[in-house]
Backbone bond lengths (Angstrom), bond angles and torsions (degrees), N, CA, C in turn:
res aa  C-N    CA-C-N  psi(-1)  N-CA   C-N-CA  omega(-1)  CA-C   N-CA-C  phi
1 X - - - 1.440 - - 1.536 111.06 -
2 X 1.319 117.30 -40.56 1.463 120.20 178.72 1.510 111.46 -63.52
3 X 1.334 116.46 -40.49 1.467 119.39 179.68 1.516 110.79 -61.96
4 X 1.324 116.63 -41.36 1.460 120.79 178.71 1.526 110.51 -63.23
5 X 1.320 116.23 -42.76 1.457 120.39 179.33 1.526 111.09 -62.89
6 X 1.314 117.44 -42.25 1.465 121.17 178.92 1.522 110.70 -63.53
7 X 1.312 116.64 -43.11 1.467 120.95 179.04 1.536 110.50 -62.88
8 X 1.327 116.79 -44.65 1.462 120.29 179.96 1.523 111.82 -64.90
9 X 1.316 117.22 -33.97 1.463 120.26 178.10 1.521 111.05 -73.00
10 X 1.315 118.74 -29.67 1.459 122.35 -177.71 1.528 112.45 -79.22
11 X 1.316 118.19 -27.20 1.464 120.72 -176.55 1.525 113.95 -57.15
12 X 1.336 120.13 -46.05 1.471 117.68 178.06 1.524 112.61 -61.37
13 X 1.301 117.85 -36.11 1.472 120.59 179.17 1.522 110.48 -65.85
14 X 1.309 117.04 -39.25 1.459 120.33 179.30 1.520 110.97 -67.74
15 X 1.316 117.68 -42.17 1.456 119.57 179.72 1.522 110.66 -69.60
16 X 1.331 116.95 -33.53 1.468 120.32 176.80 1.520 110.08 -63.25
17 X 1.323 116.66 -45.40 1.458 120.63 -175.66 1.522 111.23 -62.46
18 X 1.308 117.66 -32.90 1.452 119.82 -177.54 1.529 112.45 -86.81
19 X 1.336 118.15 -12.87 1.453 119.41 -173.23 1.530 114.28 -93.51
20 X 1.336 118.22 -13.54 1.450 119.86 -176.97 1.517 109.85 -142.80
21 X 1.310 115.57 129.04 1.459 121.40 177.88 1.523 107.81 -90.28
22 X 1.331 116.49 102.61 1.462 121.25 -176.74 1.537 111.96 -63.69
23 X 1.322 118.26 -22.26 1.468 120.06 -177.97 1.529 112.01 -69.67
24 X 1.330 117.71 -19.32 1.465 120.63 179.18 1.526 112.38 -105.46
25 X 1.317 117.38 6.99 1.460 120.97 -177.70 1.533 109.75 -84.80
26 X 1.343 115.13 114.15 1.476 120.41 -176.18 1.517 111.00 -141.10
27 X 1.323 113.71 153.04 1.466 123.15 167.71 1.511 105.72 -126.69
28 X 1.314 115.83 116.72 1.465 121.66 -172.81 1.530 107.97 53.96
29 X 1.317 119.30 -119.68 1.472 121.63 179.57 1.517 113.09 -100.27
30 X 1.326 118.28 5.43 1.458 122.39 -177.20 1.523 110.89 -97.25
31 X 1.314 116.44 124.55 1.466 121.29 174.31 1.520 108.68 -80.84
32 X 1.341 115.97 141.32 1.462 121.48 176.85 1.527 107.05 -91.96
33 X 1.329 115.97 121.69 1.465 121.63 178.27 1.525 108.87 -128.69
34 X 1.327 115.95 -176.53 1.464 119.44 179.91 1.531 112.53 -73.10
35 X 1.328 118.48 -2.46 1.468 121.67 176.73 1.527 112.40 -107.83
36 X 1.323 117.34 0.80 1.470 121.82 -179.97 1.528 109.68 -71.62
37 X 1.324 116.25 133.11 1.465 120.58 -178.66 1.528 111.52 -92.26
38 X 1.310 114.73 163.22 1.461 121.04 177.21 1.526 110.25 -59.16
39 X 1.311 117.91 -42.12 1.473 121.49 179.87 1.528 110.99 -60.83
40 X 1.329 117.42 -41.63 1.466 120.34 179.02 1.522 110.67 -62.90
41 X 1.328 117.21 -41.52 1.467 120.84 178.08 1.527 109.74 -64.80
42 X 1.319 116.59 -45.85 1.467 119.91 -179.73 1.529 112.14 -63.42
43 X 1.322 117.25 -35.45 1.466 120.84 -178.52 1.526 113.85 -79.03
44 X 1.332 117.82 -26.62 1.464 120.48 -172.33 1.526 115.72 -112.04
45 X 1.310 117.82 -17.15 1.470 119.97 -173.73 1.520 112.03 -102.66
46 X 1.315 115.33 154.17 1.463 121.92 173.47 1.530 106.18 -82.94
47 X 1.331 116.41 95.85 1.459 123.06 -173.62 1.516 110.47 -77.47
48 X 1.324 115.59 131.57 1.461 120.73 174.93 1.524 110.39 -97.99
49 X 1.350 117.28 -40.73 1.459 121.17 -176.43 1.525 109.95 -156.76
50 X 1.328 116.17 149.13 1.460 123.08 174.84 1.524 107.12 -139.33
51 X 1.346 116.54 133.59 1.466 118.45 -179.96 1.524 110.64 -166.30
52 X 1.332 114.87 162.17 1.455 120.80 170.20 1.517 106.89 -78.69
53 X 1.338 116.88 131.17 1.459 121.08 -176.04 1.521 109.18 -148.22
54 X 1.317 116.34 116.82 1.467 122.70 177.52 1.526 112.77 53.12
55 X 1.325 116.54 45.73 1.449 121.65 176.68 1.522 115.21 79.00
56 X 1.313 117.31 4.17 1.463 121.99 179.57 1.529 108.13 -124.05
57 X 1.320 116.36 166.88 1.462 121.40 172.90 1.522 106.55 -102.64
58 X 1.322 116.41 116.21 1.458 123.03 -173.67 1.531 110.40 -103.74
59 X 1.331 115.16 132.91 1.456 121.13 176.88 1.526 107.94 -121.99
60 X 1.314 116.44 124.90 1.465 121.85 177.89 1.522 108.22 -106.28
61 X 1.330 115.58 130.15 1.461 120.53 -178.02 1.515 109.80 -149.08
62 X 1.331 116.20 174.40 1.461 121.85 179.70 1.520 109.84 -96.72
63 X 1.331 116.12 127.65 1.465 122.62 176.00 1.528 107.43 -74.80
64 X 1.325 117.18 118.91 1.459 122.28 -178.01 1.527 111.87 -61.58
65 X 1.336 117.36 -34.75 1.463 121.02 -177.53 1.520 112.31 -67.38
66 X 1.341 116.96 -44.43 1.469 120.41 -174.33 1.522 114.15 -106.40
67 X 1.330 116.99 -18.19 1.459 120.45 -176.02 1.522 113.02 78.74
68 X 1.329 117.86 4.77 1.466 122.09 -178.89 1.524 110.89 -93.84
69 X 1.338 114.47 156.34 1.458 120.66 176.96 1.528 109.76 -75.28
70 X 1.330 115.90 140.83 1.462 123.14 179.65 1.517 107.92 -132.30
71 X 1.329 116.87 143.47 1.455 121.69 173.96 1.520 107.74 -116.32
72 X 1.336 116.03 126.46 1.462 121.65 176.50 1.517 108.81 -117.37
73 X 1.322 115.27 143.39 1.458 121.79 -178.79 1.518 110.95 -107.88
74 X 1.323 114.64 141.62 1.456 123.66 176.58 1.526 107.07 -126.00
75 X 1.329 117.18 151.54 1.469 120.81 -177.63 1.524 111.76 -60.94
76 X 1.331 117.04 -35.22 1.464 120.79 -178.91 1.519 109.73 -157.31
77 X 1.308 115.46 168.20 1.458 121.77 177.87 1.525 107.98 -82.38
78 X 1.315 115.05 77.98 1.464 122.71 -178.16 1.529 107.01 -139.25
79 X 1.326 118.82 131.06 1.471 121.25 -177.10 1.528 114.33 -54.84
80 X 1.337 117.25 -27.40 1.469 120.38 -178.06 1.522 113.45 -91.28
81 X 1.334 118.20 -3.63 1.474 121.12 179.09 1.526 109.82 -65.08
82 X 1.333 116.93 138.51 1.469 121.01 179.55 1.519 110.42 -99.30
83 X 1.309 115.97 160.46 1.459 122.90 -179.43 1.522 110.47 -60.61
84 X 1.338 115.32 129.15 1.474 120.05 174.01 1.514 110.91 -91.30
85 X 1.316 116.67 -31.22 1.464 121.10 179.64 1.508 110.26 173.57
86 X 1.315 115.71 161.18 1.461 121.50 -179.80 1.518 109.50 -134.11
87 X 1.319 115.43 154.87 1.462 121.47 178.33 1.512 110.10 -146.15
């Protein structure tokens, strides 16, 4: 049962990793990495929406490189929170 639970928990992470190329994720001249803070995203990105979603703080913005909408998750609505992941 534990193995099944671990596998089920890993599947979203695997699909996330294949669905977005973090190396092309940018707002203006700032690249979004795993050390980017919520404040940096709010200050540099064209924000479409921000909200609490499934226990995380979700920010939706436009990727400057592709022009597509991206949603990034942060642990909480705190300026120092770093990116947990994007899709």
